[in-house]
VEXNUDREN-114542 format. One record per residue (C-alpha): residue number from 1; x, y, z; residue in one letter. Coordinates in nm, 2 decimals, padded with zeros to 4 digits. Layout:
! VEXNUDREN-114542
n  u  v  w  res
NUM  X  Y  Z  a
...
END
This chain:
! VEXNUDREN-114542
n  u  v  w  res
1  10.14  10.64  07.02  l
2  10.25  10.39  06.80  r
3  10.60  10.33  06.66  l
4  10.65  10.11  06.31  n
5  10.98  10.01  06.30  l
6  10.96  09.74  06.03  s
7  11.21  09.70  05.78  g
8  11.48  09.84  06.03  n
9  11.78  09.62  06.14  s
10  11.78  09.67  06.52  i
11  12.00  09.53  06.76  n
12  11.99  09.41  07.13  e
13  12.15  09.72  07.23  e
14  11.88  09.94  07.06  c
15  11.64  09.72  07.22  w
16  11.79  09.79  07.56  q
17  11.78  10.16  07.51  t
18  11.39  10.15  07.43  f
19  11.34  09.93  07.72  s
20  11.55  10.19  07.98  q
21  11.32  10.46  07.82  q
22  10.99  10.27  07.89  l
23  11.08  10.13  08.23  c
24  11.39  10.36  08.41  n
25  11.51  10.10  08.66  t
26  11.74  10.39  08.81  e
27  11.63  10.48  09.17  k
28  11.30  10.68  09.19  n
29  11.30  10.73  08.81  k
30  11.00  10.51  08.69  a
31  10.77  10.77  08.71  r
32  11.00  10.97  08.47  l
33  10.98  10.67  08.22  s
34  10.76  10.69  07.90  n
35  10.43  10.60  07.97  h
36  10.27  10.69  07.63  t
37  10.46  10.44  07.37  l
38  10.17  10.16  07.34  r
39  10.29  09.97  07.04  s
40  10.61  09.90  06.85  i
41  10.57  09.69  06.54  q
42  10.91  09.50  06.47  h
43  10.94  09.14  06.43  p
44  11.24  09.13  06.68  g
45  11.06  09.31  06.97  i
46  11.18  09.15  07.31  s
47  10.92  08.97  07.54  e
48  11.01  09.23  07.83  e
49  10.97  09.54  07.62  l
50  10.62  09.40  07.49  l
51  10.53  09.37  07.87  l
52  10.64  09.74  07.90  f
53  10.41  09.83  07.62  l
54  10.13  09.63  07.76  k
55  10.17  09.81  08.10  f
56  10.15  10.14  07.88  n
57  09.79  10.07  07.74  q
58  09.66  10.15  08.09  d
59  09.52  10.50  08.07  t
60  09.59  10.55  08.45  n
61  09.95  10.66  08.43  k
62  09.98  10.63  08.84  k
63  09.92  10.25  08.79  r
64  10.12  10.22  08.50  v
65  10.40  10.35  08.74  v
66  10.34  10.12  09.01  v
67  10.33  09.82  08.76  k
68  10.69  09.93  08.65  k
69  10.81  09.98  08.99  i
70  10.70  09.63  09.10  l
71  10.82  09.46  08.79  y
72  11.17  09.56  08.86  h
73  11.15  09.55  09.23  n
74  10.98  09.22  09.31  g
75  11.24  09.20  09.60  h
76  11.10  09.48  09.76  f
77  11.25  09.55  10.12  s
78  11.11  09.71  10.42  m
79  11.42  09.71  10.60  v
80  11.47  10.10  10.51  h
81  11.12  10.20  10.67  f
82  11.17  10.02  11.01  f
83  11.33  10.34  11.15  s
84  10.96  10.47  11.10  w
85  10.82  10.22  11.33  g
86  10.44  10.11  11.29  l
87  10.36  10.47  11.14  r
88  10.43  10.40  10.79  l
89  10.26  10.05  10.80  m
90  09.90  10.14  10.70  p
91  10.02  10.32  10.39  n
92  10.27  10.04  10.31  a
93  09.99  09.81  10.33  v
94  09.74  10.02  10.15  n
95  09.98  10.07  09.85  w
96  10.03  09.72  09.82  f
97  09.67  09.66  09.82  d
98  09.60  09.92  09.56  k
99  09.89  09.77  09.30  a
100  09.73  09.43  09.36  q
101  09.39  09.55  09.19  t
102  09.61  09.70  08.94  y
103  09.75  09.37  08.79  f
104  09.37  09.19  08.86  k
105  09.26  09.42  08.60  r
106  09.50  09.32  08.33  d
107  09.41  08.95  08.39  e
108  09.03  09.04  08.35  a
END
């Protein structure tokens, strides 16, 4: 899906709204963000918005959600999971291993 906004006057608040729709940073809402918009044509588009649009170009939407979660949660804390002991650790390690491969595909 592409959106042509060339010739329109768009302020920072509008760009922030687009960013919020493409990558909702509220708790547990990244999966509800828009993952279909792949291109916005406008000379004033922000670097962050370009990054979200690049994420959306991936046809595997599960990978898109993971990328967006990691982008906004680079400070990911495992403290909340300590009460689970080591039972959660294999799943967490597996999730991060998969996430790492998603970003490697972008670099190729």
